[in-house]
GUTI-313094 format. One record per residue: residue in one letter; residue number from 1; y, z, x of N, C-alpha, C in turn. Coordinates in pm, 1 decimal. Example, Ala and Ser with C-alpha at 12.3 -4.5 7.8 and 13.67 -1.06 7.14 Angstrom:
REM residues 2
+---------+-----+----------+----------+----------+----------+----------+----------+----------+----------+----------+
: residuo : num :     n_py :     n_pz :     n_px :    ca_py :    ca_pz :    ca_px :     c_py :     c_pz :     c_px :
+---------+-----+----------+----------+----------+----------+----------+----------+----------+----------+----------+
:       A :   1 :   -569.0 :    780.0 :   1319.0 :   -450.0 :    780.0 :   1230.0 :   -330.0 :    780.0 :   1320.0 :
:       S :   2 :   -225.0 :    708.0 :   1285.0 :   -106.0 :    714.0 :   1367.0 :      3.0 :    787.0 :   1290.0 :
+---------+-----+----------+----------+----------+----------+----------+----------+----------+----------+----------+
REM end
This chain:
REM residues 143
+---------+-----+----------+----------+----------+----------+----------+----------+----------+----------+----------+
: residuo : num :     n_py :     n_pz :     n_px :    ca_py :    ca_pz :    ca_px :     c_py :     c_pz :     c_px :
+---------+-----+----------+----------+----------+----------+----------+----------+----------+----------+----------+
:       M :   1 :  -5063.1 :   1603.5 :   2703.5 :  -5102.3 :   1467.8 :   2675.2 :  -5042.2 :   1405.3 :   2545.9 :
:       K :   2 :  -5035.5 :   1494.3 :   2458.2 :  -4977.7 :   1462.4 :   2319.1 :  -4831.1 :   1430.4 :   2337.1 :
:       T :   3 :  -4760.9 :   1531.6 :   2405.3 :  -4618.4 :   1534.7 :   2438.4 :  -4573.6 :   1416.3 :   2504.7 :
:       T :   4 :  -4659.8 :   1363.2 :   2609.2 :  -4622.5 :   1251.5 :   2668.3 :  -4620.7 :   1128.4 :   2583.4 :
:       S :   5 :  -4721.5 :   1128.1 :   2493.0 :  -4744.2 :   1013.3 :   2423.2 :  -4637.7 :    994.2 :   2329.7 :
:       L :   6 :  -4600.4 :   1113.9 :   2275.1 :  -4457.3 :   1126.1 :   2190.2 :  -4348.5 :   1063.2 :   2235.0 :
:       I :   7 :  -4328.2 :   1115.3 :   2369.1 :  -4205.2 :   1093.8 :   2438.6 :  -4199.9 :    918.7 :   2460.7 :
:       F :   8 :  -4313.5 :    854.6 :   2482.7 :  -4342.8 :    696.5 :   2524.9 :  -4313.1 :    639.4 :   2375.5 :
:       A :   9 :  -4357.7 :    692.9 :   2304.8 :  -4339.4 :    638.4 :   2144.0 :  -4199.6 :    657.1 :   2114.4 :
:       A :  10 :  -4127.6 :    744.8 :   2130.4 :  -3994.9 :    767.0 :   2103.3 :  -3898.9 :    671.8 :   2184.1 :
:       L :  11 :  -3947.3 :    662.4 :   2323.5 :  -3872.4 :    584.8 :   2401.2 :  -3895.4 :    444.3 :   2369.7 :
:       A :  12 :  -3981.3 :    372.0 :   2317.6 :  -4050.0 :    254.5 :   2279.0 :  -3944.8 :    218.1 :   2145.4 :
:       L :  13 :  -3946.3 :    319.1 :   2051.8 :  -3878.8 :    297.0 :   1931.7 :  -3688.9 :    274.1 :   1970.3 :
:       A :  14 :  -3663.9 :    352.3 :   2066.5 :  -3518.8 :    368.6 :   2072.7 :  -3486.6 :    219.6 :   2176.5 :
:       L :  15 :  -3586.3 :    183.8 :   2251.0 :  -3535.5 :     54.4 :   2328.7 :  -3568.7 :    -95.6 :   2233.6 :
:       A :  16 :  -3643.6 :    -68.3 :   2141.0 :  -3664.0 :   -167.5 :   2042.3 :  -3543.5 :   -185.1 :   1926.0 :
:       S :  17 :  -3473.7 :    -59.5 :   1914.1 :  -3354.7 :    -55.3 :   1831.7 :  -3252.3 :   -111.9 :   1890.8 :
:       C :  18 :  -3250.1 :    -88.8 :   2017.0 :  -3125.0 :   -143.2 :   2099.1 :  -3115.0 :   -284.1 :   2136.2 :
:       Q :  19 :  -3212.3 :   -360.0 :   2124.4 :  -3235.5 :   -519.9 :   2143.2 :  -3112.5 :   -587.8 :   2072.4 :
:       T :  20 :  -3049.1 :   -681.4 :   2146.8 :  -2954.5 :   -760.7 :   2071.4 :  -3014.1 :   -881.8 :   2070.2 :
:       P :  21 :  -3039.2 :   -966.2 :   1950.0 :  -3088.9 :  -1121.5 :   1947.7 :  -2996.2 :  -1204.9 :   2019.1 :
:       A :  22 :  -3060.4 :  -1293.5 :   2099.3 :  -3014.9 :  -1389.9 :   2154.3 :  -2942.5 :  -1492.6 :   2055.6 :
:       P :  23 :  -2839.6 :  -1556.0 :   2094.2 :  -2745.4 :  -1640.9 :   2009.4 :  -2848.0 :  -1754.1 :   1955.8 :
:       G :  24 :  -2822.7 :  -1780.9 :   1842.7 :  -2915.8 :  -1868.2 :   1767.2 :  -3063.0 :  -1852.6 :   1736.5 :
:       D :  25 :  -3088.5 :  -1703.1 :   1758.1 :  -3214.6 :  -1637.7 :   1701.0 :  -3223.9 :  -1635.8 :   1581.9 :
:       P :  26 :  -3324.9 :  -1697.3 :   1498.6 :  -3313.0 :  -1695.4 :   1343.5 :  -3337.7 :  -1532.6 :   1304.5 :
:       S :  27 :  -3388.0 :  -1445.7 :   1386.4 :  -3390.0 :  -1312.5 :   1340.4 :  -3251.9 :  -1230.3 :   1353.1 :
:       A :  28 :  -3152.8 :  -1282.9 :   1387.9 :  -3033.4 :  -1235.1 :   1408.0 :  -2973.4 :  -1201.5 :   1269.2 :
:       S :  29 :  -2897.1 :  -1097.8 :   1235.8 :  -2843.7 :  -1069.7 :   1125.0 :  -2733.7 :  -1152.2 :   1102.7 :
:       A :  30 :  -2688.8 :  -1168.6 :    974.8 :  -2555.8 :  -1253.2 :    941.3 :  -2448.8 :  -1191.6 :    979.5 :
:       P :  31 :  -2339.4 :  -1273.9 :   1012.8 :  -2218.3 :  -1220.2 :   1081.0 :  -2144.7 :  -1110.2 :    955.9 :
:       D :  32 :  -2069.5 :  -1035.0 :    994.3 :  -1984.9 :   -920.6 :    930.0 :  -1884.9 :   -990.8 :    858.6 :
:       T :  33 :  -1901.3 :  -1019.1 :    734.1 :  -1780.4 :  -1110.7 :    665.5 :  -1654.2 :  -1024.4 :    655.5 :
:       Q :  34 :  -1671.2 :   -924.8 :    677.4 :  -1542.9 :   -827.3 :    637.3 :  -1456.5 :   -862.2 :    783.7 :
:       A :  35 :  -1529.4 :   -838.0 :    888.7 :  -1496.6 :   -875.5 :   1036.2 :  -1415.7 :  -1006.6 :   1028.0 :
:       L :  36 :  -1502.6 :  -1115.5 :    989.1 :  -1436.4 :  -1239.8 :    999.8 :  -1323.6 :  -1273.9 :    927.5 :
:       E :  37 :  -1325.8 :  -1179.5 :    801.1 :  -1206.3 :  -1205.7 :    691.0 :  -1080.6 :  -1134.8 :    779.4 :
:       Q :  38 :  -1111.6 :  -1027.9 :    846.8 :   -978.8 :   -948.5 :    924.4 :   -934.1 :  -1035.9 :   1051.5 :
:       A :  39 :  -1033.3 :  -1154.9 :   1076.3 :   -983.8 :  -1221.0 :   1215.5 :   -897.7 :  -1341.1 :   1179.9 :
:       G :  40 :   -898.6 :  -1389.2 :   1038.1 :   -832.1 :  -1470.2 :    971.6 :   -695.8 :  -1423.3 :    952.2 :
:       V :  41 :   -605.8 :  -1544.4 :    888.9 :   -507.4 :  -1537.8 :    816.0 :   -517.7 :  -1514.0 :    683.1 :
:       R :  42 :   -459.8 :  -1437.5 :    602.7 :   -478.6 :  -1409.1 :    458.5 :   -323.3 :  -1409.5 :    418.8 :
:       V :  43 :   -294.5 :  -1485.0 :    321.9 :   -164.6 :  -1492.9 :    228.9 :   -177.2 :  -1414.3 :    110.3 :
:       Y :  44 :   -142.6 :  -1319.8 :     59.1 :   -165.4 :  -1268.1 :    -71.0 :    -16.5 :  -1276.2 :   -138.3 :
:       Y :  45 :    -35.7 :  -1305.3 :   -263.7 :     65.8 :  -1312.8 :   -335.8 :     35.2 :  -1216.5 :   -482.4 :
:       F :  46 :    133.2 :  -1141.2 :   -505.3 :     88.1 :  -1036.8 :   -614.0 :    205.1 :  -1062.4 :   -696.3 :
:       H :  47 :    166.4 :  -1068.9 :   -842.1 :    276.6 :  -1091.8 :   -954.5 :    225.5 :  -1001.7 :  -1060.3 :
:       G :  48 :    299.3 :   -991.8 :  -1155.9 :    269.5 :   -936.2 :  -1314.0 :    239.3 :  -1044.5 :  -1397.1 :
:       S :  49 :    188.0 :  -1001.3 :  -1522.9 :    142.8 :  -1120.5 :  -1616.6 :    258.1 :  -1165.3 :  -1676.4 :
:       H :  50 :    372.7 :  -1107.3 :  -1688.6 :    485.4 :  -1165.1 :  -1753.2 :    568.8 :  -1216.8 :  -1624.6 :
:       R :  51 :    576.5 :  -1343.8 :  -1622.5 :    633.2 :  -1430.5 :  -1499.0 :    750.8 :  -1507.4 :  -1535.4 :
:       C :  52 :    855.8 :  -1475.9 :  -1448.0 :    972.1 :  -1577.2 :  -1474.0 :    955.1 :  -1706.8 :  -1373.0 :
:       A :  53 :   1062.8 :  -1771.0 :  -1406.9 :   1042.7 :  -1915.1 :  -1339.6 :   1027.8 :  -1897.1 :  -1169.2 :
:       T :  54 :   1116.8 :  -1777.8 :  -1135.2 :   1128.3 :  -1772.5 :   -983.9 :    970.9 :  -1732.2 :   -936.1 :
:       C :  55 :    925.0 :  -1611.4 :   -999.0 :    781.2 :  -1595.2 :   -950.1 :    677.2 :  -1697.3 :   -970.1 :
:       Q :  56 :    691.2 :  -1775.0 :  -1057.8 :    625.0 :  -1896.3 :  -1055.0 :    650.4 :  -1977.3 :   -937.1 :
:       A :  57 :    760.5 :  -2012.3 :   -907.7 :    809.0 :  -2094.2 :   -805.6 :    762.0 :  -2029.7 :   -666.5 :
:       V :  58 :    768.0 :  -1906.7 :   -622.9 :    699.1 :  -1851.6 :   -510.5 :    576.8 :  -1889.3 :   -494.2 :
:       E :  59 :    482.1 :  -1879.2 :   -605.5 :    337.8 :  -1908.2 :   -581.0 :    317.1 :  -2073.3 :   -575.3 :
:       Q :  60 :    394.3 :  -2145.4 :   -644.6 :    375.7 :  -2292.3 :   -617.7 :    442.9 :  -2347.5 :   -480.2 :
:       V :  61 :    567.9 :  -2295.1 :   -442.4 :    599.0 :  -2344.0 :   -319.4 :    485.8 :  -2294.4 :   -204.8 :
:       T :  62 :    444.9 :  -2171.5 :   -217.5 :    368.9 :  -2120.4 :   -108.6 :    250.1 :  -2197.7 :   -104.2 :
:       G :  63 :    175.4 :  -2207.6 :   -212.2 :     39.3 :  -2287.8 :   -215.0 :     58.9 :  -2429.1 :   -172.3 :
:       D :  64 :    165.0 :  -2498.7 :   -227.7 :    191.9 :  -2640.9 :   -192.0 :    191.3 :  -2625.8 :    -37.5 :
:       F :  65 :    285.2 :  -2557.0 :     24.1 :    287.4 :  -2550.1 :    189.1 :    178.0 :  -2532.4 :    256.0 :
:       L :  66 :    113.3 :  -2434.1 :    216.7 :    -33.5 :  -2384.6 :    261.3 :   -126.8 :  -2519.9 :    258.5 :
:       R :  67 :   -131.1 :  -2571.4 :    154.0 :   -230.5 :  -2675.5 :    143.2 :   -207.7 :  -2806.9 :    207.8 :
:       A :  68 :    -70.1 :  -2842.9 :    207.5 :     -9.8 :  -2956.6 :    280.0 :    -31.4 :  -2927.1 :    447.7 :
:       E :  69 :     30.6 :  -2804.0 :    487.8 :     26.8 :  -2801.0 :    618.7 :    -83.8 :  -2715.9 :    694.7 :
:       H :  70 :   -150.0 :  -2662.8 :    608.0 :   -285.4 :  -2569.2 :    673.2 :   -414.6 :  -2602.5 :    576.3 :
:       G :  71 :   -438.7 :  -2710.0 :    535.5 :   -535.8 :  -2733.5 :    439.4 :   -657.5 :  -2714.7 :    526.5 :
:       Q :  72 :   -691.9 :  -2763.9 :    651.0 :   -783.1 :  -2763.9 :    714.6 :   -832.1 :  -2609.1 :    738.7 :
:       E :  73 :   -739.0 :  -2528.8 :    766.0 :   -763.1 :  -2398.5 :    804.1 :   -803.6 :  -2324.5 :    679.5 :
:       L :  74 :   -745.9 :  -2347.7 :    568.8 :   -797.0 :  -2322.1 :    412.1 :   -957.0 :  -2352.1 :    395.2 :
:       S :  75 :   -977.1 :  -2475.8 :    414.6 :  -1092.6 :  -2540.8 :    393.3 :  -1211.8 :  -2466.1 :    483.7 :
:       S :  76 :  -1182.4 :  -2424.9 :    606.0 :  -1261.2 :  -2371.0 :    685.9 :  -1295.1 :  -2213.9 :    677.5 :
:       G :  77 :  -1185.3 :  -2153.6 :    593.3 :  -1195.3 :  -2017.3 :    567.3 :  -1114.0 :  -1959.1 :    693.4 :
:       Q :  78 :  -1031.0 :  -2017.8 :    802.8 :   -977.6 :  -1951.2 :    872.5 :   -832.8 :  -1886.3 :    809.8 :
:       M :  79 :   -823.4 :  -1939.7 :    713.6 :   -685.9 :  -1901.0 :    636.9 :   -721.2 :  -1877.4 :    474.8 :
:       A :  80 :   -651.9 :  -1806.3 :    422.0 :   -684.0 :  -1784.6 :    293.9 :   -533.6 :  -1771.8 :    210.4 :
:       F :  81 :   -538.4 :  -1827.0 :     72.4 :   -402.4 :  -1776.2 :    -11.0 :   -474.4 :  -1736.3 :   -128.1 :
:       E :  82 :   -443.1 :  -1587.7 :   -151.4 :   -499.8 :  -1550.8 :   -279.4 :   -393.3 :  -1486.9 :   -360.5 :
:       V :  83 :   -405.5 :  -1520.8 :   -479.7 :   -299.6 :  -1488.1 :   -587.6 :   -352.7 :  -1378.5 :   -663.8 :
:       F :  84 :   -289.8 :  -1252.9 :   -707.1 :   -355.2 :  -1138.7 :   -765.6 :   -245.8 :  -1107.5 :   -887.2 :
:       D :  85 :   -296.4 :  -1082.2 :  -1003.7 :   -210.3 :  -1049.7 :  -1119.2 :   -220.6 :   -881.3 :  -1117.0 :
:       L :  86 :   -124.3 :   -819.6 :  -1089.9 :   -121.8 :   -679.3 :  -1087.5 :   -154.2 :   -611.9 :  -1222.0 :
:       D :  87 :   -158.3 :   -662.6 :  -1334.9 :   -184.1 :   -622.8 :  -1457.7 :   -339.0 :   -633.5 :  -1474.3 :
:       T :  88 :   -413.1 :   -673.8 :  -1382.0 :   -557.3 :   -680.6 :  -1385.4 :   -623.0 :   -578.7 :  -1320.2 :
:       P :  89 :   -737.9 :   -511.3 :  -1348.4 :   -817.1 :   -440.4 :  -1253.6 :   -822.7 :   -497.4 :  -1103.7 :
:       E :  90 :   -878.9 :   -614.6 :  -1086.5 :   -869.5 :   -674.4 :   -961.3 :   -756.4 :   -658.3 :   -909.8 :
:       G :  91 :   -648.9 :   -717.5 :   -971.6 :   -530.5 :   -711.5 :   -884.3 :   -472.6 :   -572.8 :   -848.9 :
:       Q :  92 :   -483.0 :   -463.1 :   -940.6 :   -448.8 :   -349.3 :   -912.4 :   -532.5 :   -276.8 :   -779.9 :
:       A :  93 :   -657.3 :   -318.2 :   -781.5 :   -742.2 :   -263.2 :   -661.9 :   -699.4 :   -331.6 :   -537.9 :
:       K :  94 :   -661.5 :   -452.6 :   -541.7 :   -644.8 :   -508.1 :   -429.1 :   -482.5 :   -470.4 :   -369.1 :
:       A :  95 :   -364.8 :   -456.4 :   -477.3 :   -275.0 :   -409.9 :   -436.6 :   -266.3 :   -282.8 :   -392.0 :
:       E :  96 :   -364.9 :   -189.4 :   -453.8 :   -373.4 :    -50.8 :   -373.0 :   -428.5 :    -44.2 :   -235.8 :
:       Q :  97 :   -521.9 :   -142.1 :   -232.7 :   -598.3 :   -164.0 :    -69.1 :   -467.3 :   -226.7 :     27.1 :
:       M :  98 :   -392.8 :   -316.7 :    -24.4 :   -281.4 :   -375.6 :     65.4 :   -167.5 :   -273.7 :     77.0 :
:       G :  99 :   -164.3 :   -183.1 :    -11.0 :    -49.9 :    -96.6 :      6.9 :     83.9 :   -143.9 :    -76.9 :
:       V : 100 :     63.7 :   -255.0 :   -179.3 :    185.4 :   -294.2 :   -245.9 :    168.1 :   -239.2 :   -385.9 :
:       S : 101 :    314.5 :   -229.1 :   -432.1 :    332.2 :   -173.1 :   -583.7 :    384.4 :   -255.8 :   -681.6 :
:       G : 102 :    443.3 :   -380.7 :   -622.6 :    494.8 :   -488.4 :   -726.3 :    480.7 :   -635.1 :   -682.6 :
:       Q : 103 :    579.9 :   -717.4 :   -718.1 :    570.6 :   -860.8 :   -683.7 :    579.4 :   -846.1 :   -542.5 :
:       T : 104 :    496.6 :   -912.6 :   -449.0 :    495.1 :   -936.8 :   -319.9 :    425.5 :  -1050.8 :   -261.7 :
:       L : 105 :    489.1 :  -1107.0 :   -156.1 :    430.3 :  -1219.1 :    -83.0 :    404.0 :  -1146.6 :     68.7 :
:       L : 106 :    263.1 :  -1145.8 :     93.2 :    239.7 :  -1103.0 :    224.4 :    151.9 :  -1194.0 :    306.9 :
:       V : 107 :    184.7 :  -1181.3 :    436.3 :     93.4 :  -1236.5 :    528.8 :     12.3 :  -1145.9 :    609.7 :
:       V : 108 :   -112.9 :  -1174.2 :    638.0 :   -169.6 :  -1063.0 :    688.3 :   -270.7 :  -1139.8 :    806.2 :
:       S : 109 :   -258.2 :  -1091.0 :    935.5 :   -342.6 :  -1133.0 :   1038.2 :   -386.8 :  -1022.3 :   1113.0 :
:       G : 110 :   -512.5 :   -961.6 :   1102.6 :   -558.5 :   -855.9 :   1189.0 :   -479.6 :   -732.1 :   1133.3 :
:       Q : 111 :   -420.5 :   -664.2 :   1223.8 :   -360.1 :   -544.1 :   1195.0 :   -189.5 :   -595.0 :   1160.8 :
:       E : 112 :   -165.9 :   -702.6 :   1158.5 :    -15.6 :   -744.3 :   1152.7 :    -15.6 :   -753.8 :    984.9 :
:       R : 113 :    113.3 :   -692.0 :    938.7 :    134.5 :   -753.3 :    799.6 :    284.6 :   -753.4 :    782.1 :
:       L : 114 :    301.4 :   -887.5 :    724.0 :    440.8 :   -936.9 :    718.0 :    480.9 :   -968.6 :    582.4 :
:       N : 115 :    590.9 :   -899.1 :    535.7 :    618.2 :   -890.7 :    386.0 :    754.3 :  -1004.9 :    388.1 :
:       L : 116 :    713.8 :  -1130.2 :    303.1 :    817.0 :  -1220.6 :    299.9 :    894.3 :  -1229.8 :    158.9 :
:       T : 117 :    864.9 :  -1122.0 :     84.1 :    899.5 :  -1116.5 :    -44.3 :   1048.3 :  -1142.4 :    -77.1 :
:       N : 118 :   1127.2 :  -1063.9 :     16.8 :   1268.1 :  -1120.5 :     -6.0 :   1307.3 :  -1272.6 :     11.9 :
:       E : 119 :   1270.8 :  -1315.1 :    141.7 :   1289.2 :  -1459.5 :    140.6 :   1217.1 :  -1533.3 :     44.5 :
:       A : 120 :   1113.2 :  -1495.6 :    -12.0 :   1045.4 :  -1590.2 :   -105.8 :   1112.2 :  -1578.8 :   -219.1 :
:       F : 121 :   1187.2 :  -1468.3 :   -278.5 :   1227.0 :  -1468.5 :   -406.4 :   1395.4 :  -1533.6 :   -397.0 :
:       L : 122 :   1445.1 :  -1520.6 :   -287.2 :   1586.9 :  -1570.2 :   -244.8 :   1572.8 :  -1719.7 :   -253.6 :
:       N : 123 :   1455.1 :  -1802.7 :   -206.1 :   1465.7 :  -1920.3 :   -181.8 :   1387.9 :  -2025.2 :   -274.6 :
:       A : 124 :   1267.1 :  -1953.2 :   -338.3 :   1158.1 :  -2040.4 :   -381.1 :   1243.7 :  -2167.4 :   -497.3 :
:       R : 125 :   1321.9 :  -2105.5 :   -578.1 :   1364.7 :  -2203.6 :   -677.8 :   1478.3 :  -2276.1 :   -638.4 :
:       N : 126 :   1591.8 :  -2245.7 :   -564.3 :   1679.7 :  -2324.0 :   -497.6 :   1682.6 :  -2398.1 :   -370.8 :
:       S : 127 :   1622.8 :  -2325.5 :   -280.2 :   1596.6 :  -2368.0 :   -156.3 :   1448.3 :  -2347.0 :   -105.1 :
:       P : 128 :   1352.7 :  -2441.3 :   -156.2 :   1224.6 :  -2406.3 :   -138.8 :   1193.9 :  -2462.4 :     23.3 :
:       E : 129 :   1287.4 :  -2542.3 :     71.6 :   1253.4 :  -2574.6 :    224.0 :   1298.3 :  -2455.8 :    308.6 :
:       K : 130 :   1366.3 :  -2373.7 :    267.0 :   1406.1 :  -2251.3 :    340.7 :   1287.2 :  -2136.4 :    339.8 :
:       L : 131 :   1203.8 :  -2134.8 :    221.2 :   1085.1 :  -2055.5 :    225.1 :    966.6 :  -2118.8 :    309.3 :
:       Q : 132 :    951.6 :  -2253.8 :    300.0 :    856.8 :  -2322.0 :    365.8 :    872.3 :  -2309.1 :    516.1 :
:       Q : 133 :   1028.1 :  -2312.9 :    559.8 :   1064.8 :  -2292.7 :    722.0 :   1012.7 :  -2145.8 :    752.3 :
:       K : 134 :   1037.3 :  -2057.8 :    649.4 :   1004.8 :  -1922.7 :    705.9 :    859.4 :  -1911.9 :    718.5 :
:       L : 135 :    758.9 :  -1958.4 :    599.5 :    629.7 :  -1961.4 :    619.1 :    586.0 :  -2010.4 :    755.5 :
:       A : 136 :    632.6 :  -2142.9 :    790.6 :    586.9 :  -2197.1 :    913.1 :    629.8 :  -2118.9 :   1040.1 :
:       E : 137 :    758.9 :  -2042.2 :   1026.8 :    777.5 :  -1967.4 :   1160.4 :    682.7 :  -1836.3 :   1156.5 :
:       T : 138 :    655.1 :  -1783.6 :   1055.0 :    562.3 :  -1687.1 :   1020.5 :    429.0 :  -1712.3 :   1108.3 :
:       L : 139 :    382.1 :  -1810.3 :   1023.0 :    234.1 :  -1849.7 :   1063.6 :    223.4 :  -1891.5 :   1203.3 :
:       A : 140 :    331.3 :  -1961.7 :   1270.4 :    329.2 :  -1999.1 :   1393.7 :    342.8 :  -1884.9 :   1487.6 :
:       G : 141 :    408.4 :  -1774.7 :   1452.6 :    435.4 :  -1643.8 :   1535.0 :    301.0 :  -1569.8 :   1544.8 :
:       L : 142 :    202.7 :  -1592.5 :   1457.7 :     74.0 :  -1532.7 :   1464.0 :    -14.2 :  -1584.5 :   1551.3 :
:       N : 143 :      2.6 :  -1709.7 :   1583.0 :    -96.8 :  -1761.7 :   1680.5 :    -55.9 :  -1740.8 :   1831.7 :
+---------+-----+----------+----------+----------+----------+----------+----------+----------+----------+----------+
REM end
């Protein structure tokens, strides 16, 4: 009799732990923010503390383009533009996480990682429209 009671108690606990709350149920847990972040598009720009005019232009052109063309996505969190100084602990940690070691312009969506550093540094100062076009093409290719 004791064994049967223990089996029923274990079965009840197992079933209770497997229940999925209905959508809109206030007892439902908060969404996994890491999973949400991975679902969106992230544009990362890594730079050092000592910055040349081209390095500053890459950040400026990229930021201006994203705010102008993707402002709603930025506001809603579907897209993010994050800038990291490689000479800070936070920047070093993020660079290590992303697998970069120097100045880098990186577009990440899910498992896709697109490095736009060469195009960015070739065009940001003298042909910013080319960098904007590359960003537009890259982001359109992710959708």
